[in-house]
Phi, psi and omega in degrees: 000137183300126184282352178297124184276120188264000184209142181259133184267108173252098194285123181260144181291343170272018188296141179277349179294147175271158184287149179254126180275335178218139179263074189300328183285352188288149180221030168297116176286337184202160164244130167248112181258138175237132180170201182241209188292344177296346180214017178282123179253015177141007183291309186285332174296332180281333182266328194230003181106137189298136167298104193274180182304147025256017175301139176089353192289339181272350178228303182289335187078000177195172177300137181230032177066013172248145180266075187192164175279350186198233187270155174262175175297329181290331177292320182290323174293321175301318179300322185295324184278357182072030179247150180297160177299147178285133173281141173292126176315320191280340180273106191269005182247116180071016176281144172229117185252021176301325185248020177128182177208155179249114178267358178301149166219140176301133178090001179286126172262173168294305183278125174303144181249143181275064174195167175263170179305318183291326182289312193255331192093350180266152178288149171284348191263071175295168183308320178292334177290312183304319170303311178306316179299316179297320175305315176291321178295316174307312183282308178296324187297329183281325179287327173292318191290336181290344177298333185082199177063215176311321187301323187289337171267348180252359175233157186279162180281163189297325181276002176288340175292324177278344180254356179293154167270126179256116182247145187227130178209086196209144175142316175321316186284331177291328184282313179293333181287321174292319178299310184290345178272018173079008179293146169288160175300325178290319179290327175294328177293332179304328188272349183304317174314305170313307184293326182287326172303312182298319172305310175306316181304317180293322175299311183301312186293325170298315174309314178296342180266008184095002174296136188223339185237119190238135180231107187245113172285134170284186183254157193268179177290099184285337181286003171258000177259142191293339185282338183264318184297325184273353186293319176225156179293150183235151174289150173309315179303341182272355180261141181270189193283353181251014177090000182267151181275113184305304182311316180291320172296318168310317175299318174298323184286327175297318172301313181294324176298314176297325175295326174294315180293325183291327180289324175301303182305321185293325179294323179288326184272323182260085198300332181261006180272145175249109184238126179250120180261128190238122185267081172279348175305307190300324182290312178297322176296317171313317185287324183287325186281327182223055186292312179304327185285342182252017168093016173255151186261330188246132173246283179284335187280124178297144174290319193239113183174203184211118160076166180069182186306323188247016185056037181230125173231126185295334177267356180228080194274174178304123179097353177293134181237163169216168179271131179225113179061036177079007182241139180266124182236154178287135165265299173277087189255156178279159169288160186295330190234065178308335179284355178252012179240140182278319181263134178282302194221023186083348182239317188242161179267154178285163177306321183301306179309313178302322180292317178300313177295314183296326174299329181282332174268353181309313172311321179287332176292317177296328179289323182297324181289339185281345184269354181292000000 
């Protein structure tokens, strides 16, 4: 089949297509993922220390490198393609890269920031660094695999790189980094073209390495997340009827508009690329606006945290403990029903929310499979 993508999929939350549980017709031998905490399966934990309990408690039974109670959207994508969960590129313990690698780390931006993780909370593994990691992995994996033995079973075959699905979920941290640096929403908006330009460079570079199938998520409604809402005082007029901060959501929509236009340009310039643009913003916003209609009891209020209007406190994160009468107890404790909450810890979505998102985008994944 001709791999040229003749139409752009902007997957709508109002899609009449029923969710697909398995993309049986897919033959992607591997996934190479780039992103931030929305798709990090252990990168930041490997580099800077494990995301401790209760992360992972709803599915893995213990911490699994994810800032979530269970699986992420990328995990559901891997499941649907019949592939193992992705090992983090940075994780040297127990990893198997035969079916791809995950270069995402929590806190990663597209554009490199002039600060450290401890100074700003943002990862040093920006998208350009993730590409360098991929470039080195692509070349070195084949050299090492040629040695045979166990290396042949732990590293991808050479043709996996041209047949793989390349997934992206990144950009949220570029927007929040500017906002957290006391820039106005309007000032951050002026930086979007440069951010998008750097994103396009990454896609072109991966295409130059043989990548042909791209699955690109837009960014979510950051104005509905407690860690952004609580950062600075907001005027009452900034809040919409659902409790989200409108100017911040508008900023995310401006980024998404520019990203969509970039995808259209990339389709034109990369003649052999099949590129799918995935509108997760609409799906995430739908969860905040109509949570109860989708079986959730909590929308803006975090499942795991401590205190305040949103059960979120920057200084008392999910999983934080203290000693009380000689016994270690949670201060940042999880709720009893994480499957009824949209937000896990004020920053990230729950496994249940991630499953809702995946079920809605699954039909588009099946269509992408048919373009192989």
